[in-house]
C-alpha positions, 0 to 999 in steps of 0.5 A: 499499499505504501506504493500507492500513496503520493503527497500532495506535492507531486500531484498534477492538475490537467489542465493547469500546469505552466499555462495561464487560465487564458490559454485553456484547452478547447475541446471540439472542432470548432478553433476560435480566430486567433486576434491578428491576421499574418502578413501574406507574402505576395510574389514578386514579378521577377525581373529578366535577368541579363544573360550574355551574348554568348548564353544566348547564342548557345540557346538558339543553337541548342533550339535549332535542329539541323535538316538532316537531324530532322530527316533522321528522326522522321525515317526512324519513326517511320520505321518503327511505324512499320515494324509496329504494324508488321508485329501487329499483323503477325500477332494477328495471323499467328492468332488465326492461325491457332484457331484454325489448328484448333477447329481442325484438331475438333474436325479430326477428332470427330472424324476419328470418334465416327470412324470409330463408331462405323468400324465398330459397327461392321465389326459387330456386323460380321460374324467369322464363324458364319463365314467360315461355315459358308465357305466350307460347306457351300462353296466346298473349300477346305484348309491347305494342306502341307504340300500346298504350302510353298516356304521361302527363306528371306535373306534381305531383311524383314520385309520384301518387294516381289518384282517377279513370282516366287519360285517353286522352290522357295529360293530367292536368293542363295547367299555364299555362306554356308550353315 
C-alpha cells in the first residue's frame, strides 16, 4: 500500500500546468480565430536577368535542329511505325492460325470418333463363324494341306519387294555362306 501513496506536492492537475488560465484547451472542432492575421507574402515579379550574348547564342543553337537530324528522326519514326504494324499483323496471323488449328483438331477428333463408331458397327455385324461355315459347306473350301504350302527364305531383311513371281523351290537368293 505504501507504493500507492503520493504526496500532494507531486500531483499534477490536468489542464493547468504551466499555462495561464486564459489559454485553456477547447474541446471540439471549432477553433477561435486569432486576434491578428499574419501578413501574406506576395510573390514579387521576377525581373528578367541579363544574359550574356554567348549564352543567348548557345540557347538559339540548341533550339535549332538541322535538316539532316530532322530527316533522320522522321525516317526512324517511320521505320518504328512499320515494325509495329508488321508485328501486329504477325500476331493477328498467329492468332487466326491457332484458331484454325484448333478447329481442325476438333474436326479430326469428330472424324476419328465417327470412324471408330462405324468400324465397331461393321465388326459387330460380321460373324466369322458364319463365314467359315458358309465357305466350307456351301462353297466347298478346305484348309490348305502341307504339300500346298510353299515356304521361302528371306536372307536380306524383314520385308520383301516382289518384282517377279516366287520360284517353285521357294529360294529367292542364295548366299555364299554355308550354315
